[in-house]
Structure formats: structure tokens, C-alpha cells
C-alpha positions as CSV (number, residue, x, y, z in Angstrom):
1,M,10.7,113.3,-74.1
2,T,10.7,109.9,-72.3
3,T,13.7,108.5,-70.2
4,P,15.8,105.8,-71.7
5,D,16.1,102.3,-70.2
6,T,19.8,102.4,-70.9
7,I,22.4,105.2,-71.7
8,R,25.8,104.8,-73.5
9,I,28.5,107.1,-72.6
10,F,31.8,107.7,-74.5
11,V,34.7,108.5,-72.4
12,P,37.9,109.5,-74.6
13,L,41.1,109.5,-72.3
14,E,44.6,110.6,-72.9
15,Y,47.9,108.6,-71.3
16,R,50.8,110.9,-70.5
17,R,53.9,110.5,-68.2
18,R,54.4,113.3,-65.7
19,N,57.4,112.6,-63.1
20,G,57.8,109.0,-63.9
21,R,53.5,108.0,-63.3
22,T,51.2,107.5,-65.9
23,Q,48.4,109.8,-66.0
24,I,44.7,109.3,-67.5
25,L,43.4,112.5,-68.6
26,P,40.7,113.7,-70.9
27,P,41.6,115.1,-74.2
28,K,41.6,118.6,-74.9
29,N,39.1,118.2,-78.1
30,R,36.6,115.9,-78.4
31,L,37.2,112.9,-80.5
32,D,35.4,111.9,-84.0
33,A,32.5,109.7,-83.8
34,E,34.6,107.1,-85.8
35,D,37.1,107.1,-83.3
36,R,34.7,106.2,-80.5
37,Q,35.1,102.9,-78.6
38,Q,32.5,101.4,-76.0
39,D,34.3,100.0,-73.1
40,P,32.1,98.8,-70.2
41,H,34.8,98.0,-67.9
42,I,36.5,101.3,-68.1
43,L,33.2,103.0,-67.2
44,R,32.5,100.8,-64.3
45,A,35.8,101.6,-63.3
46,L,35.4,105.4,-63.6
47,A,31.9,105.1,-61.7
48,R,33.2,103.3,-58.9
49,A,36.6,106.0,-58.8
50,W,34.3,108.5,-58.6
51,E,32.1,106.7,-55.8
52,W,35.6,106.6,-53.9
53,R,36.5,110.4,-54.4
54,R,32.9,111.0,-52.7
55,K,33.5,108.8,-49.6
56,L,36.7,110.3,-49.0
57,E,35.6,114.2,-49.7
58,T,32.5,113.7,-47.4
59,R,34.4,111.8,-44.7
60,E,32.6,108.9,-45.1
61,V,36.2,107.5,-44.9
62,N,38.8,109.4,-43.7
63,T,41.7,107.7,-45.2
64,V,42.5,105.6,-48.2
65,S,43.6,102.8,-46.0
66,D,40.2,103.5,-44.3
67,L,38.8,102.9,-47.7
68,A,41.0,99.9,-48.7
69,A,39.4,98.2,-45.6
70,A,36.0,98.9,-46.6
71,E,36.4,97.4,-50.0
72,S,38.5,94.4,-48.7
73,L,35.8,92.4,-49.6
74,P,34.6,93.4,-52.8
75,D,31.2,92.4,-54.1
76,F,32.3,92.8,-57.8
77,S,34.9,91.5,-60.4
78,G,37.7,93.7,-61.8
79,I,41.5,93.9,-62.2
80,C,43.8,94.9,-59.3
81,S,46.8,97.3,-59.7
82,T,50.3,96.0,-58.1
83,D,49.4,97.8,-54.8
84,I,46.8,94.8,-53.9
85,L,47.4,91.3,-53.1
86,P,44.3,89.6,-54.5
87,I,43.4,86.4,-52.4
88,Q,41.2,84.0,-53.3
89,P,39.9,81.4,-50.3
90,G,39.1,77.7,-51.2
91,P,36.2,75.8,-50.4
92,K,37.4,75.2,-47.0
93,L,38.2,78.6,-45.8
94,D,35.3,81.4,-44.9
95,R,36.4,84.3,-46.5
96,R,34.9,86.7,-43.7
97,F,36.9,84.8,-41.4
98,L,40.2,85.4,-43.4
99,A,39.5,89.2,-43.5
100,Y,39.0,89.4,-39.9
101,F,42.3,87.5,-39.1
102,L,44.3,89.7,-41.7
103,R,43.0,93.0,-40.0
104,Q,44.2,92.4,-36.9
105,P,46.7,95.4,-35.8
106,H,49.6,92.7,-35.0
107,L,49.2,91.5,-38.2
108,V,48.8,94.7,-40.2
109,E,52.3,95.7,-37.9
110,M,54.0,92.5,-39.1
111,A,52.8,93.1,-43.0
112,S,54.2,96.8,-42.8
113,A,57.8,95.2,-41.1
114,K,57.9,92.9,-43.9
115,S,57.2,95.2,-46.8
116,T,60.0,96.2,-48.9
117,G,60.6,99.4,-51.5
118,V,61.4,103.2,-50.5
119,N,58.9,105.2,-52.2
120,L,56.0,102.4,-52.2
121,P,56.6,99.8,-49.5
122,R,54.9,96.6,-50.7
123,L,54.3,93.2,-49.3
124,S,55.4,90.4,-51.7
125,P,53.1,87.3,-52.2
126,K,56.0,85.2,-51.0
127,S,56.2,87.1,-47.9
128,L,52.1,86.8,-47.5
129,A,52.1,83.6,-48.0
130,E,54.2,82.9,-44.8
131,F,51.5,84.0,-42.4
132,E,50.4,81.4,-40.5
133,V,46.5,81.4,-40.4
134,P,44.4,79.3,-37.7
135,F,42.2,76.6,-39.6
136,P,39.1,75.6,-37.4
137,A,36.6,73.7,-39.2
138,L,34.6,75.7,-41.7
139,S,31.5,75.6,-39.5
140,E,33.7,77.2,-36.4
141,Q,35.1,80.0,-39.0
142,Q,31.3,80.9,-39.9
143,R,30.5,80.8,-36.2
144,I,33.3,83.6,-35.4
145,A,32.9,85.6,-38.5
146,D,29.0,85.6,-37.7
147,L,29.9,87.2,-34.2
148,L,32.1,89.4,-35.1
149,D,29.8,90.7,-38.1
150,K,27.6,91.4,-34.9
151,V,29.9,93.4,-32.6
152,G,31.1,95.0,-36.0
153,Q,27.6,96.5,-36.3
154,I,27.7,97.7,-33.1
155,L,30.9,99.5,-33.8
156,S,29.3,100.9,-37.2
157,S,26.5,102.1,-35.4
158,S,28.2,104.1,-32.9
159,R,30.3,105.6,-35.6
160,K,27.2,106.8,-37.7
161,L,25.8,108.5,-34.3
162,K,29.3,110.2,-34.4
163,E,29.0,111.3,-38.2
164,L,25.6,112.5,-37.4
165,G,26.7,114.7,-34.9
166,N,29.4,116.5,-37.2
167,D,26.4,116.5,-40.2
168,L,24.6,118.6,-37.6
169,L,27.1,120.8,-37.0
170,T,27.9,121.4,-40.7
171,V,23.7,122.0,-41.2
172,E,23.9,124.7,-38.1
173,F,27.1,126.1,-39.8
174,S,25.5,126.3,-43.1
175,A,22.3,127.9,-41.7
176,R,23.8,130.3,-40.0
177,F,26.6,131.6,-42.4
178,P,24.7,131.2,-46.0
179,K,27.3,131.3,-48.5
180,G,27.4,135.1,-49.9
181,D,26.5,136.7,-46.7
182,Y,30.3,137.2,-46.0
183,E,33.0,138.1,-48.2
184,P,35.7,135.1,-48.1
185,I,39.0,136.0,-47.0
186,E,42.4,134.6,-47.9
187,I,44.1,132.9,-45.0
188,G,47.2,135.1,-46.0
189,D,45.2,138.3,-45.6
190,L,43.7,136.7,-42.3
191,L,47.2,136.1,-40.9
192,E,48.4,139.9,-42.1
193,D,45.1,141.4,-40.5
194,G,45.7,140.0,-37.5
195,C,42.7,137.7,-37.4
196,L,45.4,134.7,-37.3
197,L,48.4,135.2,-35.0
198,L,50.1,132.0,-36.2
199,H,49.9,130.0,-39.2
200,K,52.6,127.6,-39.2
201,D,53.2,123.8,-40.1
202,G,55.7,121.1,-38.0
203,N,58.3,121.5,-40.9
204,H,61.5,121.1,-38.8
205,G,63.8,120.2,-41.7
206,S,67.0,119.0,-41.0
207,N,66.1,118.5,-37.5
208,Y,63.1,116.6,-37.9
209,P,63.2,113.4,-35.1
210,R,64.6,110.2,-36.3
211,K,62.9,106.7,-35.6
212,S,65.6,106.2,-32.6
213,E,64.7,109.5,-30.7
214,F,60.8,108.4,-30.1
215,G,59.7,106.4,-27.2
216,T,57.1,105.7,-24.8
217,T,57.1,108.7,-22.7
218,G,58.1,112.2,-23.2
219,V,56.9,115.4,-25.2
220,P,53.7,114.4,-27.2
221,F,54.4,114.6,-31.1
222,L,51.4,115.1,-33.0
223,T,50.9,114.0,-36.5
224,A,48.1,113.9,-39.2
225,K,47.5,110.2,-38.1
226,T,46.9,111.8,-34.7
227,I,43.6,113.3,-35.8
228,S,42.4,111.0,-38.8
229,D,39.1,110.4,-37.8
230,G,38.9,114.7,-37.7
231,S,37.5,115.2,-34.6
232,E,39.6,114.6,-31.5
233,I,42.9,113.8,-30.9
234,D,43.6,109.9,-30.9
235,E,46.1,109.1,-28.5
236,N,46.7,105.5,-29.3
237,Q,48.2,107.4,-32.8
238,L,50.3,109.4,-30.4
239,Q,54.2,109.6,-30.2
240,F,56.3,110.6,-27.6
241,L,59.7,112.5,-28.1
242,S,62.2,112.4,-25.8
243,V,62.7,115.8,-23.9
244,T,66.3,116.4,-24.9
245,K,65.2,116.1,-28.4
246,A,62.2,118.2,-28.0
247,E,64.4,121.0,-26.4
248,R,66.0,121.3,-29.8
249,L,63.0,122.2,-31.7
250,R,62.3,125.7,-32.2
251,I,59.0,125.5,-34.2
252,G,55.4,123.7,-33.9
253,R,55.1,124.1,-30.1
254,L,51.1,124.0,-29.3
255,Q,48.9,126.0,-27.2
256,A,45.4,125.6,-26.1
257,N,43.0,126.5,-28.8
258,D,45.1,126.1,-31.4
259,V,43.5,124.6,-34.5
260,L,45.0,121.7,-36.5
261,L,44.8,121.0,-40.2
262,A,46.1,117.7,-41.7
263,H,47.6,118.9,-44.8
264,N,50.1,116.1,-46.0
265,A,49.6,112.4,-46.9
266,T,45.9,112.4,-45.2
267,V,44.6,115.8,-46.2
268,G,41.7,117.3,-44.5
269,P,40.7,116.5,-41.2
270,V,40.6,119.0,-38.5
271,C,40.4,119.3,-34.7
272,L,40.9,121.5,-31.8
273,Y,43.7,121.2,-29.6
274,D,42.5,121.4,-26.1
275,G,45.7,121.9,-24.2
276,R,45.7,118.6,-22.2
277,Y,49.3,118.6,-22.3
278,D,51.8,120.9,-20.5
279,E,53.9,120.9,-23.9
280,A,52.8,119.2,-27.4
281,I,54.6,119.6,-30.5
282,I,53.3,118.9,-34.2
283,G,55.3,117.2,-37.2
284,T,55.6,118.5,-40.4
285,S,52.0,116.6,-41.9
286,L,50.0,119.2,-39.7
287,T,49.3,123.0,-39.3
288,A,48.7,125.1,-36.5
289,F,46.3,128.1,-36.5
290,R,45.9,130.1,-33.7
291,C,43.2,132.4,-33.3
292,E,43.3,136.1,-32.5
293,P,40.2,135.8,-30.1
294,T,38.8,139.4,-30.6
295,K,38.6,138.4,-34.5
296,L,38.2,135.2,-35.0
297,W,37.2,132.6,-32.6
298,P,38.7,128.9,-32.6
299,E,35.3,126.9,-32.8
300,Y,34.2,129.0,-35.7
301,L,37.5,128.3,-37.6
302,V,37.0,124.6,-36.6
303,A,33.9,124.5,-38.5
304,A,34.8,126.5,-41.3
305,L,37.8,124.4,-41.9
306,R,35.8,121.4,-41.9
307,H,33.2,123.0,-44.5
308,T,32.6,121.6,-47.9
309,S,33.4,124.9,-49.4
310,F,37.2,124.6,-47.7
311,Q,37.7,120.9,-48.1
312,N,36.7,121.7,-51.9
313,Q,39.7,124.3,-52.2
314,L,41.8,121.7,-50.4
315,F,40.8,119.1,-53.0
316,A,41.4,121.4,-56.0
317,Q,44.7,122.3,-54.7
318,M,46.0,118.5,-54.4
319,S,44.7,118.0,-57.7
320,Q,47.4,120.0,-59.3
321,T,50.3,117.7,-57.8
322,T,51.3,114.2,-58.0
323,R,51.5,114.2,-54.4
324,N,48.8,114.3,-51.1
325,Q,49.6,117.5,-49.9
326,V,48.7,121.0,-49.7
327,P,51.9,123.2,-48.8
328,I,52.0,126.2,-46.3
329,T,52.1,128.6,-49.1
330,S,49.2,127.0,-50.9
331,Q,46.9,127.3,-48.1
332,R,47.5,131.0,-47.4
333,R,45.7,131.1,-50.9
334,L,42.7,129.5,-49.6
335,R,39.7,131.5,-48.5
336,I,37.3,131.2,-45.4
337,A,34.7,133.7,-44.7
338,V,34.6,135.6,-41.2
339,P,31.4,137.0,-39.6
340,P,31.2,139.4,-36.7
341,I,33.0,137.8,-33.8
342,E,29.5,137.4,-31.4
343,K,28.3,135.3,-34.3
344,Q,30.8,133.2,-34.2
345,K,30.6,133.2,-30.5
346,E,26.8,132.3,-30.7
347,F,28.0,129.5,-33.0
348,A,30.7,128.0,-30.9
349,S,27.7,128.0,-28.1
350,V,26.1,125.2,-30.0
351,V,28.9,123.7,-30.9
352,R,29.8,122.8,-27.4
353,R,26.4,121.3,-26.6
354,I,26.8,119.4,-29.5
355,S,30.3,118.1,-28.3
356,K,28.9,116.9,-25.2
357,Q,26.6,114.5,-26.5
358,S,29.6,113.6,-29.1
359,K,31.7,112.9,-26.1
360,R,29.4,110.2,-24.8
361,I,29.2,108.6,-28.5
362,N,33.0,108.4,-28.7
363,L,33.2,106.7,-25.4
364,R,30.5,104.1,-27.0
365,T,32.6,104.0,-29.9
366,A,36.0,103.2,-28.1
367,E,34.2,100.4,-25.7
368,A,32.7,99.0,-28.9
369,K,36.3,99.2,-30.8
370,M,38.1,97.4,-27.5
371,L,35.3,94.6,-27.3
372,F,35.5,93.9,-31.3
373,E,39.3,93.7,-30.9
374,S,39.2,91.6,-27.7
375,L,36.9,89.0,-29.1
376,A,38.9,89.0,-32.0
377,Q,41.8,88.2,-30.2
378,R,40.2,85.4,-28.2
379,A,38.6,84.0,-31.5
380,F,41.9,83.7,-33.5
381,C,43.5,82.1,-30.5
382,G,40.7,79.4,-29.9
383,E,39.0,81.1,-26.6
384,L,35.8,81.4,-27.9
């Protein structure tokens, strides 16, 4: 049978309302042939949606915000939802120049401050129109954009090296612990059996800190944003809680070698807390796992939680709700394999060797990011 040049796919969909939201679902029964309609627009939209989902699941991008930034200069036509403000530059404005300008951290903060709405804050077109944009000659705009493109490529290369290290760990994990060699165990059972000493999120309830109780010094308060890159703590995203408020919080206190999982809003990133602070507390978007070291090794647990088999379980849980979260009760039904402790320790020694290289790459990435942000700031101030 020869492969056709083109194929025609029919995608029947159902629209339902749930909790005030419209859901697009496949119908329970296949539609009859006469009810089928060919719609190339929805096919392209579905293909792109699946590609975005793949990027999120494989950690090619870590958050929806990262995905939006990657697609902010699309090379395709389409229709935007109300969450997006499309801007069409005129012939005297380079769109790369405009995009780099609007991506600056202080402008993102300004846009957030001007957003309105409680559940889904949005920046209105009127507020966006009030932003002042530098407007040098088109040739100068293109020169600046070309320069930032080159530095951006250096930053992208550093990030790809970092991803390569993560991929190497994934391959090593899969080779040492093939699927089927060890029976997966529910996290709740690991807690009951003493493999885990703690499995707790930072849900402080009515005692959750208010914005006014944070400052530039105090007790580090970690959230999902703090580990959004899925490897180490990003101190640029760190918040500090006043000592007075921290003393009132009775849960969420970290110890060295606790494993952190982001489970709310940003779901999936995992990191090992290295005990760098004398005291640290997690917020409601993080879950802390504390291992019993004679049964479960922290570096192994980090790799197991990052592995596709566990991440797929997280996404399956999320698909059952309208919110991006996997609460603590749902987590306890998820499963990981627990091989003998000596095999876990052998794998941990490999992790430490690769981590040494990763730290060098992280330093290079941080330097490239600082260079990029510095050049962007100088460029838009007319100093380049």
C-alpha cells in the first residue's frame, strides 16, 4: 500500500460548560459520515496545541509563560483569544526590536501592575497603548535587534547544554532502572512504610503570609517560581518573610536533602534542597518529600519524580480538573519504583558527577543572561 501525499482527518468535537468554562471534548460516539465537516483551521490549531503540550511535558519549556514568550513572534496566521493582545508593527518599526523592548523585566512588571481582574488579570489595549517605546531609525532598530539575536543565541546554547545534562541523567536513570524491574509503589504507601518521613505541602491556610509581610531580608520563602527551571533554586525569584511572621508558621519548614515538587500553577519541576539557608519555608505551591536514608535516597527520588513515567501521572491528574494543580491527596495515589538502596546510591554518585558539570553550565548561562539584559537595557537607553 502506497503512502498518500495527503490525508484527510475528521475531528468531531463537543462543546460543554463546566464551572463556568467552555470545554471542547470528543463525543462519546463517532459521528455519521454525512455530519462530518472538513475544517483545516481547527486541524492546524489542534496540531499546534499538541506541539505545545509536548514542549511542556518534555520540559522543552517549563511554564506557560515561557511558551508564550517562545511564540511571541509567530510565523503563522491565526485567531487570538482574549488573553492575547496582538500588535502589528508598521513599516517603520522592526517587530523584533519591539518584542525585545516589551520583554524587559521592568516592562513585564509594569504590565502586571496595570492589569485588572481578579481571577484572570489582563492588560487592556488602552493601557498598553500608553507604554512609551523608543523610536530610533529603522536601520538602528535592526542593528539592535541583530545584536540581541546574537547574544540570545549564546544564551540559548547554554540552556541547551543544560538540557543535555538533564537528558543524560534521564537516559542513565532509564538504563539502570528499566520499566518492569521494580514494582511501582504509591507515595502514600511509601509514607506508611517509612520510606518517606515527610510528604507535606506548604498550605498554611488562613495563616498564609500577606504581601505586606514579605521584604528584602528575613526567612527565605520558596514557591513554585523559585524552582521553575526544574533544577536548582533561582534566588532571583526568592521571597523573604519577616522573622515575626515566620515564627508563627508551624509547617513547611525545610531540612537539607528535602526534595521539592511544584504542584500548583506551575506543575512538575523538581529540585533537591541543599540546605543553603539556616531556615527556609515553602509556600502552598510546593510539596516537600523527606527521605528515610536507609530506604530511599534523595538524588534517586529527584530523578524518579522528574522521569516521564511520574510526570505523565501528574498530567493525567491535572486533566481531571479545571485547575493546574495536583493536591497532596492526589499525589499520594501516584507511584514510583523503589530499587534496593545500594543501587540508588550508585545512581546518586553518577548524579553528583554530572551535577558538577551542570553547575559550570549554569554559571555560563547566568552570565549570558546578565549580558543579554545589560545590553538590552543599554540599547533601549540609546547607549549602544
